[in-house]
MARTOR-485324 format. One record per residue (C-alpha): residue in three letters; x negated, y, z negated. Coordinates in steps of 0.1 Angstrom, whole numbers, plus 5000, padded with zeros to 4 digits. Example, Ala and Ser with C-alpha at 12.3 -4.5 7.8 and 13.67 -1.06 7.14 Angstrom:
! residues 2
ALA487749554922
SER486349894929
END
This chain:
! residues 1264
MET500050005000
TRP497250244991
ARG495750195025
ILE499050295042
VAL499250605022
LEU495650695030
LEU496250655068
ALA499350875066
LEU497351145049
LEU494551125075
ALA497151145103
LEU498651455087
ALA495351615084
PHE494551535121
PHE497651695135
ALA497251995113
GLY493552035125
CYS494552025162
GLY496952315157
GLY499952095165
ALA503152185148
VAL504651935124
THR508251905132
SER509251635107
THR508651585069
LEU506351305058
SER507751095029
VAL505050955006
GLU506250654985
SER504950634948
TYR503250324936
PRO503150164901
PRO500450204875
LEU498149894874
SER496649924839
ILE496250174811
SER493750184782
TYR492450424756
PRO488850504747
ALA487750354714
PHE488750554683
GLY488350504646
PRO490750544618
PHE492650874613
MET492651054580
ILE495851174564
GLY496251554567
PHE493551604593
PRO494451684630
ILE493651424656
ASN491451524685
PRO493751444715
ILE493051104729
ALA493951074766
PRO494750744783
ILE492650594811
ILE494950514840
GLU494450274870
GLY496950284899
GLY499950514899
THR500550784874
PRO503150704848
SER505950954845
HIS507250834811
TRP505450704780
ILE507050534750
VAL505650344720
SER507050054699
PRO507250054669
GLU507150434662
PHE503650574653
PRO503050674616
GLN504650994606
GLY502751294621
VAL501051084649
LEU502451174683
LEU502551024718
ASP503151274746
PRO506051124766
GLU504751274799
THR500951234796
GLY500450954771
VAL498051164751
ILE497851064714
SER497551364690
GLY499051524659
THR498251534621
PRO498951204601
LEU501251254572
GLU501250904557
ILE498750634549
GLN498950334573
THR497149994571
PRO495749874605
THR498849814627
PRO499149724664
TYR501449944685
THR502549874721
ILE502550174745
PHE504750144776
ALA503750354807
GLU506150354836
ASN507250534867
SER509850454893
SER507750174908
GLY506749974877
GLN505549954842
VAL502449854823
THR501649824786
VAL498649854762
VAL498349764726
VAL496450014703
LEU495449954667
ILE496150254644
TYR495450304608
VAL495450614586
LEU493150644556
PRO493750864526
THR491651184522
PRO488951204495
PRO489651424465
CYS488551784467
ASP488552104447
VAL488051924414
GLN488152164384
TYR488852194347
GLU490652484330
THR487152604319
ASP483652524331
SER482052574297
ILE483252444263
GLN481752464227
LEU483052204203
PRO482552184165
GLN480951854153
GLY483451614136
PHE486651784147
PRO489051654175
PHE489851904202
ASP492651934228
PRO491851704257
LEU490451864289
VAL492651754318
PRO491251804354
VAL493151914385
HIS492151854421
GLY493451874457
CYS493451654488
GLY493451274482
ALA494251094450
ALA491251024427
ASP491150644418
PHE488050664396
TRP486250934375
SER482750934362
ILE480351174344
SER476551214344
PRO474551224322
ALA476351044293
ILE478451294273
PRO477751354236
ALA478651074211
GLY482251064202
LEU483551214235
THR485050994262
LEU485951044299
ASN489050854309
PRO487950674342
ALA491550664355
THR492551024348
GLY489351224343
THR490551354309
ILE487851434284
SER488851384247
GLY487551254214
THR485751384183
PRO482051494187
GLN479851304162
GLN476551474166
VAL475151824174
SER474251864211
PRO472752174229
ALA474552324258
SER474052094288
GLN475352064323
TYR477351744332
VAL478451634367
VAL482051504368
THR482851294399
ALA486351214412
ALA486350944439
ASN488450714459
SER487750454486
VAL487150724512
GLY484950974494
SER484451194463
ASP484151544449
THR482251684419
VAL482451964394
LEU479852104369
LEU480852124332
SER478852274304
ILE479352114270
GLU477852224236
VAL478452054202
LEU477952294174
GLY476952194138
THR479452194110
PRO479152414079
PRO479352234046
CYS482852184031
ASP484552024001
LEU481652043977
LEU482551823947
TYR480851733914
SER482351463892
PRO483051523864
SER483851893869
GLN483451963832
ILE480251863814
ALA480151853775
ILE476851713761
LEU475051723728
ILE471951913720
GLY468851693727
GLU471051463749
GLU469951403785
ILE472751463810
PRO473251173835
THR472151293869
ILE475151423887
ILE474951393925
PRO477351613944
GLY479551503973
VAL480051714005
GLY482951664029
CYS481351774061
GLY478151944075
THR474551904063
VAL473552104033
GLU470252294036
SER470152444001
PHE471952463967
ASN472052743941
VAL474052813909
ALA475153133891
PRO474953203863
GLY471952983855
LEU472552643837
PRO471852613799
ALA468252583789
GLY466852233797
LEU469352163825
SER468352223862
LEU469852223897
ASP467752053925
PRO467852313953
LEU467552043980
SER469851763968
GLY472151963945
ALA471551713917
ILE472051843882
SER469951683854
GLY467951753823
ILE468051753785
ALA470052023767
ALA467652233746
GLU470152473729
VAL473752503720
SER475852673746
ALA479552773747
GLU481752653774
THR480652843806
LEU481852843842
HIS478952803867
GLN479452853905
VAL477452603926
VAL477052703963
ALA475952453991
SER474952624024
ASN473452574058
ALA473052794089
TYR476652754098
GLY478252854065
SER478752744029
THR481052584003
SER481252623965
PHE482352433934
SER483152563899
LEU481452353871
VAL482152403834
VAL479252313811
SER479052313773
VAL476352193748
ASP477452083713
PRO475651963681
LEU475451583672
ALA478451403658
PRO478451143630
CYS477950773641
ASP477950413628
LEU480550463601
GLU481050133582
TYR482449983549
SER481249663532
THR484449483541
MET487049503569
ILE489949333549
VAL491349463516
THR494049283496
THR495249423462
GLU498249373439
VAL500649633426
ASP499449793393
VAL495949643396
PRO493049893400
LEU491149863434
GLU487349833432
PRO486050153449
LEU484850113485
SER481950353496
PRO481050413533
THR477750453551
VAL477250673581
GLY474450773605
CYS473551053630
GLY475151393622
ALA476351503587
VAL480051443579
ASP482151753572
ALA485251553562
TYR486751203559
SER490351123570
ILE492450803573
GLU495350713596
PRO497950603587
GLU498150713551
LEU496950473524
PRO499650283504
ALA501050473474
GLY498550493446
LEU495450443468
ILE493450753479
LEU490550843502
ASP488051103489
PRO487851353519
VAL484351453508
THR482651113500
GLY484950883520
VAL485350653489
ILE488650453488
SER490050383453
GLY493150383431
ILE495950153419
GLY498750033443
LEU502150133430
GLU504349943454
ASN504249663480
ALA502649753513
ALA502549523543
ALA499149443559
GLU498249743580
VAL495149853599
HIS493950193586
THR491350383606
VAL488850593585
THR487250883605
ALA484151073595
SER483951393616
ASN482251723621
VAL482852003646
THR481151803673
GLY482751463670
GLN483551173648
SER482850803640
SER485550553629
PHE485950223611
SER489050003609
ILE490149833576
LEU493149603570
ILE494849693537
GLU497649503520
VAL499349563486
VAL501349253474
SER503749143446
PRO506348853441
PRO510048913449
CYS512649023422
ASN516249133416
LEU517948893441
SER521648953444
TYR524648933469
SER527649163472
GLN529948873462
ILE529448603436
GLU532448393447
LEU533548303483
ASN537048163492
LEU536848043528
GLN539247863552
VAL538447573576
GLY537847703612
LEU537748073603
PRO534248243606
MET533048393574
SER531748753572
LEU527948783569
LEU526748783533
VAL523448973531
PRO521148963500
SER519249243484
THR515849203466
GLY513249413449
CYS509449393444
GLY507649173469
ALA508849073503
VAL510648743505
ASP508948483528
VAL511648213526
TYR515148153512
GLY516547813500
VAL519847683485
ILE520847383462
PRO522947173467
LEU523647143504
LEU526147403517
PRO529647293531
GLU529447173567
GLY529447473591
ILE528047723566
HIS524347823569
LEU521648013550
ASP519048193571
PRO515648083555
VAL514048413567
THR516648673560
GLY518748493533
VAL521948583551
PHE524948343548
PHE526948293580
GLY528948033599
THR532447873602
PRO533447603576
SER534547283593
GLN535647063563
LEU537647113531
THR535447173500
GLU536447203463
GLN535047493443
THR531247443440
LEU528347643424
TYR525247693446
GLU521747823435
ILE519948053460
ILE516148093457
ALA514048373473
SER510248323472
ASN506848433486
THR503248323479
TYR503248533447
GLY506548393430
GLN510348343433
ILE513748453420
ALA517248283420
THR520948373419
LEU524248173417
LEU527148173443
LEU530648003439
ILE532147863472
THR535647713480
VAL536847593515
ALA540647563520
PRO542547403550
GLU543847623580
ALA547447693589
PRO548747613624
CYS548947883650
ASP549747963686
LEU552747733691
GLN553747713728
TYR556247533751
PRO555547483788
VAL558847643801
SER560847933786
PRO563548013795
LEU564647653801
ALA567647603826
LEU569447273822
THR572347123841
VAL575346943826
GLY574946563830
GLU571246583842
GLU568346433822
MET565946713813
SER562146683816
PRO560646643781
GLN559046973768
ILE555846893749
PRO554447173727
THR550847283721
SER549347463691
GLY546047583677
CYS544247623643
GLY545547373617
VAL547247033622
VAL551147053623
GLU552946833598
SER556546893609
PHE558747073634
SER562247233630
VAL564547453651
SER567247723644
PRO569947753656
ALA570647393666
LEU569947283702
PRO572847223727
ASP574746903723
GLY572746613738
VAL569346793735
LEU567046683706
LEU563846803688
ASP561446533675
PRO560446653639
VAL557046483641
THR555846563676
GLY557946873684
VAL559046723718
ILE562446843731
SER564346603754
GLY567946473762
LEU571046513784
ALA573046843781
SER576846763778
GLU578447113779
VAL577947453796
LEU576247713774
PRO574948063780
GLU571248143775
THR570548123738
ALA567248183718
HIS566147883695
ASP563347943671
VAL561147633669
ILE558847623637
ALA555547413633
THR554547383596
ASN551747243574
VAL550947293537
SER548947613544
GLY551647793566
SER553547783598
THR553847923633
SER556947963656
PHE558047993692
PRO561348153705
LEU562647903732
LEU565448023755
ILE567847753768
ARG570747773793
VAL573147493805
ASP574747533839
LEU577447353861
GLN576347123891
ALA575647293925
PRO577347183958
CYS575646913979
ASP575746704011
LEU577146984034
SER577746844070
TYR579646924103
PRO580946684130
VAL578146784154
ALA574746944151
LEU574547084186
VAL577247324198
ILE577247424235
THR580047654249
GLN580447864280
VAL581148244281
ASP584948314278
GLU585647944269
VAL587647864237
LEU585447674211
ASP587147374194
PRO587147454156
LEU584447284136
LEU585347194099
PRO582647104073
THR582546834045
VAL580746894011
GLY580046693979
CYS579046753942
GLY580247083928
ALA583047303942
VAL582047563969
GLU582747923961
THR581648063995
PHE580247974029
SER577648184048
ILE575548154080
ASP572148294090
PRO571548424116
ALA574948554127
LEU576848344153
PRO576948474190
ILE579448754197
GLY582948604197
LEU582248314174
ALA582948324136
LEU582448134103
ASP585348124078
PRO583648214044
ALA586348024024
THR586647704044
GLY583347704064
GLU585347654098
ILE583447764129
SER585647884159
GLY586248164185
ILE585548254222
ALA581948344232
LEU581748684250
GLU578148664263
THR575348414269
SER573148314241
ALA569948104241
PRO569847794219
GLU569247904183
ILE569247734149
HIS571847874125
THR571847764088
VAL575247724071
THR575047754033
ALA577747634008
SER577147783973
ASN578447843938
VAL576948013907
THR574747713900
GLY573247643934
GLU573747573971
THR573447323999
SER572747394036
ILE572847244071
SER571247364104
LEU573347384136
VAL572047464171
VAL574447694190
GLU574047784227
VAL576348004250
VAL575647934287
PRO576648144317
PRO578748044349
PRO576847934381
PRO575848194408
CYS577948264440
ASN578148464473
LEU574348454481
SER573448674512
TYR570548864529
LEU570849184551
GLU569348994581
THR569948624589
GLU567548614620
LEU563948724618
ILE561348754647
LEU557748794632
GLN554248804646
VAL551048634633
GLY548948874613
ILE551549144609
GLU553149184575
MET556949154574
SER559349394557
LEU560649274523
LEU564049094526
VAL565949114492
PRO569048894484
THR572348974467
SER574648734447
GLY577648734424
CYS579048534394
GLY576348394371
PRO572748494370
VAL570148324392
ASP567448124375
SER565548024406
TYR565448034444
ASP564347754468
VAL564147704506
VAL564347404529
PRO562347334550
GLU559147484539
LEU558647844553
PRO555947914580
GLN552447954566
GLY551948314552
VAL555648374545
GLN556748334509
LEU560048314490
ASP559748454455
ALA561248174433
VAL562348434407
THR563748724427
GLY564548544460
VAL562648814480
LEU561148704514
SER557748864522
GLY554248794535
THR552148804567
PRO552448504590
ASN549148344600
GLU550348084625
ASP552948084653
SER556147894648
PRO559247834671
ALA562747944660
THR563647744629
LEU566747744606
TYR566047774569
GLU568447714540
ILE567847934509
GLU569547824477
ALA570048034444
SER570747834413
ASN571047814375
ASP571747524351
GLN575447544359
GLY575347534397
HIS574147704429
SER574947914461
SER573147904495
VAL572648094529
LEU571048014563
ILE568248224580
LEU566648174615
ILE562948264617
THR560648284648
ILE556848364646
LEU554948484677
PRO551048434681
ALA548448734678
PRO545848834705
PRO542248754697
CYS540149024679
ASP536649094663
LEU534548904688
GLN531048864674
TYR527748704684
PRO524848644660
VAL522548894678
VAL523049214697
ASP519549264711
LEU518548934727
ILE514848894736
LEU514048574755
THR510848434768
VAL510348304804
GLY510347924805
GLU511447884768
GLU514947734762
MET516847984741
THR518747894709
PRO522447874719
LEU524448174707
ILE527948064694
PRO530648334691
THR533148404664
SER536448594666
GLY539448674645
CYS543248704650
GLY544648484678
PRO542848194695
VAL540648254725
GLU541648084758
SER538748194780
TYR535448394780
THR533948614808
ILE530848844811
LEU529949144832
PRO527449174848
PRO526148814851
LEU523348694827
PRO519648664839
GLN518848364861
GLY518748044841
VAL521048184813
SER524848114813
LEU528148174794
ASP530447884788
SER534048014798
SER535847784774
SER533647804743
GLY531848134748
ILE528447984741
ILE525448154757
SER522547914765
GLY519847814790
THR516147874799
PRO515348214816
GLN513348184849
LEU512248544854
THR511348844833
ASN514049094830
ASP514249444815
ARG516649524788
PHE520249524802
ASP523649554786
HIS526349284792
VAL530049294781
ILE531648974770
LEU535448944771
ALA537448694750
GLY541248664757
ASN544448474756
GLY547948544770
SER548548814744
GLY545349024750
THR541549044749
THR538649164727
SER535049244738
PHE531449244726
LEU528349424739
ILE525049244741
ASN521749344757
VAL519249094770
THR515549124776
VAL513248844791
VAL509648884782
ALA506448704792
LEU505048404773
ALA503248474739
PRO499748324732
CYS499647974717
ASP497347704704
LEU494547934692
PHE491547724683
TYR487947784671
PRO485247504672
LEU484747534634
ALA487547534608
SER485247624579
LEU481847804574
ILE479547754543
LEU476948024545
GLU474348204524
PRO473748574524
GLY471748684555
GLU472448364575
ASP473248454611
ILE476148254626
GLY475548344663
PHE478648374684
ILE481748164678
GLU484148174708
PRO487848084706
SER490047904731
ILE493747974738
GLY496447744751
CYS498947984767
GLY499648354771
ALA497048624775
PRO496048794742
GLU496049174743
PHE494049214711
TRP492749014681
GLN492849074643
VAL491848894612
THR493348914576
PRO491748954551
ALA488649114566
LEU485648894573
PRO482748914547
ASP480549224549
GLY478149184578
MET480448964599
SER482849094626
LEU485748984650
ASP485649124685
SER489149284689
SER489249224727
SER487548874730
GLY488148714695
ILE484448624692
ILE483148604656
SER479448704650
GLY477048854624
ALA475448754591
PRO477148794556
SER475449044534
GLY476848934501
ILE478448624484
GLN482148544487
ASP484248274471
LEU485948024494
GLN488548234513
THR490948154541
HIS490948414569
LEU493948424593
ILE492848514628
SER495648624652
ALA495648644690
ILE498448894699
ASN500349034729
SER503649204732
SER505548884731
GLY504048724701
SER500848584686
SER499048264678
ASN497148214645
PHE494048014633
GLU492947964597
LEU489147984592
ASP487647904557
ILE484548094549
TRP482448044517
VAL479348254512
GLN477448084484
ALA474848234460
GLN471348084459
ALA470647784437
PRO468847884404
CYS465047824402
ASP461947874380
LEU463747774347
VAL461447854317
TYR461747844279
PRO459548044255
GLU458247724240
THR458147374256
GLU457047184225
LEU459147244193
ILE458247114158
LEU461147184134
LEU461747124096
LEU464746944084
GLY467247194070
GLU465347504081
ALA466847734107
MET464847724140
ALA463948034161
THR466448074189
GLN465047954223
ILE466548164252
PRO465548054287
SER464848264318
SER465348164355
GLY465048304390
CYS466848294423
GLY470648244419
GLU472648304387
VAL473147994365
ASP476847884359
LEU476147594335
PHE473247464314
GLU473147094304
ILE470646894282
ASN469946524280
PRO469646324257
ALA471846484229
LEU470046714205
PRO469646614168
SER472546694145
GLY472647064135
VAL470847194166
GLY473247364190
PHE472947414228
ASP474847694245
PRO476047564279
LEU476547924292
THR473148074282
GLY471047764277
SER469847884243
LEU468947644215
SER469547734179
GLY470647604145
ILE469447404115
PRO468347044122
LEU470146804099
GLU468346484108
VAL464746364113
ILE463746254148
PRO460446154163
PHE458746334192
THR461446334220
VAL461446474255
PHE464746654266
GLN465746754301
VAL467547084306
VAL469447134339
ALA470547484350
SER473047474379
ASN475547664399
GLU477847554427
THR474947564452
GLY472247364433
SER470247324401
VAL466747334386
VAL465247114357
VAL462747174329
GLU461546944302
LEU461247024265
SER459746824237
LEU461146834201
GLU460346674168
VAL462146724134
LEU460146654102
GLY461746574069
GLN461746784036
GLY461946694000
PRO464946823978
CYS464747183966
GLY467047443952
LEU468947163933
SER472247283917
TYR475547163902
PRO478847363903
GLN478347423866
THR475147423846
ILE477147423813
LEU479647133812
ALA482347163785
GLN484846873782
PRO487146733755
VAL486646383742
GLY488746123761
VAL489446343791
PRO487946233824
LEU485246483836
PRO485946613872
ALA483246473894
GLN480246713894
VAL478746703929
PRO475146843933
THR473747033963
SER470247053976
GLU468947343998
CYS466347124015
GLY466046754021
ALA468646504009
ALA467746313976
GLU467445933977
LEU467245873940
TRP468746063909
LEU467646033872
ALA468846203840
THR466546273810
PRO467646203783
ALA470445973791
LEU473846143795
PRO476346123765
GLN478145793760
GLY480845753786
LEU479345983812
GLU477145853840
LEU474945983868
ASP475245803902
PRO471645723911
ASP472445743949
THR474546063951
GLY473746243918
ILE477446283910
ILE478146313873
SER481546173862
GLY483145963834
THR484946013801
ALA482946113770
LEU483645903739
GLU482446133711
GLU481846503704
GLY478346653707
GLU476046903724
SER472946813745
THR470646933773
HIS469646713802
VAL467046733831
ILE468446593863
HIS465646473886
ALA466246423924
GLU463646283948
ASN463046133983
ALA460046034003
TYR459046404010
GLY459246543974
SER461446603943
SER463346883925
GLU464946923890
VAL467747113874
SER468847143837
ILE472447123825
GLU474047163791
ILE476846933780
PHE479447023753
ILE481846753743
ARG484746913723
ASP487947113730
VAL486847383754
PHE487247753748
LEU484747963768
PHE483548303757
GLN482048493786
GLY481348843800
GLY479349083820
PRO476849113835
LEU476149463820
GLN474549693845
ILE473450043834
PRO471750293857
TYR469550543838
SER467350843845
PRO463650763842
VAL463151133833
THR465451143804
GLY465950773797
GLU469750833795
GLY472350603810
SER475650433802
GLY477750133812
SER480549893800
LEU480649523792
THR483949323793
LEU484249003771
HIS486748733781
CYS488248413767
THR489248113788
GLU490647773778
GLY489647453796
SER492747323814
LEU491946963803
ASN492347043766
PRO495046833750
GLY498147053746
PHE496947303772
PRO497647593769
THR497047623732
TYR498847903712
LEU496148103693
ALA496748303662
GLY493548503667
LEU489848503674
SER486648663664
MET483648753686
ALA480048853676
ILE477448953701
GLN473849093695
HIS472049363714
ASP468649533711
PRO469149883695
ALA465749983709
LEU467249963744
ILE470950023741
ASN473550123715
PHE477250083709
ALA479250383721
GLY482850273717
SER485350013727
VAL488849973743
GLN491249683737
GLY491349443768
THR494349463790
ASP495649113778
ILE495249213741
GLY497249543746
LEU500249343760
LEU500649143728
ASN503749193706
GLY505749343734
GLY503049593744
THR502249723709
GLY499049523706
PRO497949283678
ASP498849333642
PHE495149343633
TRP492349473656
ALA488949583645
VAL485649653664
ASN482549743643
SER478849783651
LEU476349683624
ASP472549703630
GLY472649573666
THR475549323661
ILE479049413674
LEU481949233656
ILE485449203671
GLY488349073650
VAL491848993664
LEU494948863645
VAL497948853668
SER500948853644
PHE501148833606
SER504648693610
LEU503648453638
VAL506248603662
ASP503648623690
TYR500448443700
LEU497548463724
THR496848213752
CYS493648183772
ASP495147953799
GLU493548193824
GLN490648433820
ARG491948693793
GLU490349033789
ILE489649073751
VAL487549393748
VAL485649643769
ILE482549773750
ASP480750093761
PHE476950123757
VAL474450403761
THR470750363765
THR468150463739
PRO466450753757
GLU463150753739
THR462650383749
LEU463350433786
GLN461850773793
GLY459250733820
ASN460250373827
THR460550353865
VAL460649973867
GLY463749883847
VAL464549633820
SER466649313821
GLY467549043797
SER470448853779
PHE472748923750
GLU472748673721
TRP476048553707
GLY476548533669
ASN476348733636
PRO472848663620
GLN473648873589
GLY476848703581
THR478349013565
PRO481149073570
PRO481648693576
LEU482748713612
ASP481348493640
ASN482448353673
LEU485548153665
ILE488948053680
VAL491748053653
ILE494547823663
ASP496647853631
GLY496047933594
THR494147603588
THR492547513622
SER489747683641
VAL487447583670
ASP483947693680
PRO483947833716
VAL481447753743
LEU479248063747
GLU478248153783
PRO475048363785
ILE475548733793
SER472848913812
TYR472149293813
GLU470149493837
LEU468949853831
THR468050013865
PRO466250343870
GLN468050583894
END
């Protein structure tokens, strides 16, 4: 064709060149484009204009360009030139687009791959480019803003000051700066997969001024010559550079200007003064107000020769004189006051006098004081005498059996009564309280008048008095009968009425007035029974129950009535009558008593009536009434009888049924008008029709209305409709004809049908509504090879030629009309198929070149190639040929890549598995290849190194000795060997999925002798006859093979020679110390244990730890003493009446400074503490005495560790001054002087005591 056009143009030029006139117009025919393509272009970027991309055209010039699917938003295709341009407005993953270029002579296509990337972030900034932050304080987060693309990741360089963080997702800087940092420039980077942007930020962390200066205590009161414990201040924030104080501290005390510590020895008396201490640095200061006073020495170590004083009334007390140390005493006082007659000399502290009256044992605290302080000593003082003047408010008691007596309380003089007794035994039910002497109770037996002697006594004597007691019987009370008033009927046997009563036993019953004739009262039992023989009105009868001591009565009301009617009946139980019909009268029959009146409930239907005198039912019903139960009652004053009748009034049958139309012509699918019936006479209960109405037409069985929409045609048919009730029916005939509907709603599964040449299409089956379809037609005809079945409407076949999109109209009809459906059909070329590569999987290493792998295709010509997901970095797929080439640059797990060959009609896929493996590990090395270990000693961890590929797993063979661990992830060896093994070679394998490397290690474990031998307890305390819990020893080094005890353990206990376990049951009490010897082939070890065989009470405490100043030698601390009972003691827990403790200390090192009752002691006697408590310090011995309760109303248990006392100690300054090493040692239990006679003792009751087991208590004095 192009040659013909060229010749025509040459001819035109020839004739024009010769000057000849052209007398006719030359028509030049256009020719189709042969192919189009676009130069290669990369991805577009969102928001950036596209440099116009013009197509390369071969053949004729296209006049119209279109693309499918539509380009991403903002990317344009010029419909006249085919130029691609615009500004992308949305991100798009790589997507193929088909461009169609056509003119009047033909059409060609090309597939282009377009993808739009996001833009990198830009214009990153914070609200400020320079910030100053105070150290230790949080600040409002700095939030960045930026333009262009989204930022996926944020980073900062260099690292920001400690305590601050940059959120990698948002770029927000927040936190609390932890250390001072000079102003520095930091680069913040916002990035995404396309690019990044940065911003400079200056950050400076300023130091913090000091704050919250605190000294504890805030008020210091010391004695002259006393060293103040060094007081170290606390500071809330900032670093202090210097301290100062104003006004200056008292002479001898000083403030360290660098640490702020206050220390020294007060050299002069000073009144209470407020001192301001200031802590400062370059950024500011903080201050604290400190109150300091220096006082003279107070008295100390006040004591008397005894702690317990007992004296009798009117007997002179031998004077008690005190001793006291330290400062001079200004005055003596005592709290509470001494018993009457005894006095404390306020100048000398002497206690003397004559007790004038009884005084219970009470702790009195003597205090020696001066203006500075005081010292105290506790003494238990008791003034006693025998009881006297016993008497009661009555000397004769007249009581009654069963009645509680009033309390009879004694009065006495002189000494307190310990116990009351009585002779002879009191009547049963009456009691004498042995503690209070109170008489109480309820007598339960008769007793003649008897004289009783009551005795009150204490440990100092007794007194007696006489009491006369008589117990009389009790009268009856509370007579009751079960029913009152009591209604009886003439001639009927009454139910016996059995009485009840309380208090005393009834001897006889009587009644007044007499009971009705025939009714009797049993004089012994009080039962009323019988058969009443005459009518009587309600009458009160007083029934009396009596015994020798009195009586009780009950008013009983009795009435005697006539018999009630009974056995009411009618001839029928069901009465059915019709409206306006006369009812045959119904007469009743009745028995027993005469009827006074008849009644009915509910009322009879309108028109019917009940005669109240005769009970006759008669009348004419005026309206219908549903079946209903009516109860007829015949009654008199005594009672009634009833019967139930069912009464129903029924209507007449319906008549004259008719409809407005008796001939109906309807059409399928069109709703008919409602057709409503009319009828006369009785009401209609239901409607029915014969034969069954056409489908879709309904008769309402309740209203008779005809309605509905016919859904099938039907010839003219006669239908009989009947209206009925229970009494009869009426009917009418109706003729109904139903015509068919034309077809409608023709549908096919698809509207846009795209077929492929040579491929059989899936048949398209139509659907339609309304009437049935008789035939199908289509205009214009379908493409060659595709047909429409005229009877079924099915479209099927195999297209033979390509065909552009064309619209076809399909008609479906019957004799009543037609319906249509528009379908467009396109026939396209064959899609690619059977894509194949010579390799289905590749196993590579980084850098391995694969050469060129070419595909084969079974059918169809691919227009372009793509792969998902992308090939490993370094490998590529040629988008025009499908050839795979390159060398992977990194590792990749096994992954399946889907390669697609695509044209406008479809695609063919191939799955290629690619695995880029890491290198196998190599050069495996351990720090040591020969290891010699000691049994039970931790080995140095051996961590290997290796080269080449990373190691996934470490393995070792054979298994390591017990206790030595091997980490399969790191290959490290560590642990403590627990078994001896000879020199052994182990193989360690390091591997990954690609390969492995092996190294050999040699290891030997040598044995150890026992060491660090110990038992759970070094002091064993156990009662006789109680099995000792097994004592299992431990050894820090080698295991022992033989165990020995020297001397032999107490009889009944044994040492297992193989395990060293001590167990058994001791047979006799005793104390002993034993050396336990453990040995094996590598050595031996020993440990000493003490064994106490007796009831176990453990005294324990401490340790005492006192920090002191090596400059002044001053320090203080507290020691807590406890009591604990062994849980195996017989009778555990044991109730203890008290205890005493005695513990010794070295006065040259520490001195007693005071004490506080232990928590468990303070809870005794309901929280008031023990009745006797005393703590005294005598020449280095501290004595503690506790008596829980003089009246034994409470007790102490040591079933768990009980806190007895907290003792405060202070150091002896002159001993520890200059000592920078410290002193340690142990307290000794016991009272070596024996005066007063207190020692370590458990007091169970007044006659039994037990020696406790004493656990050593250590102390440690540490210079600070």
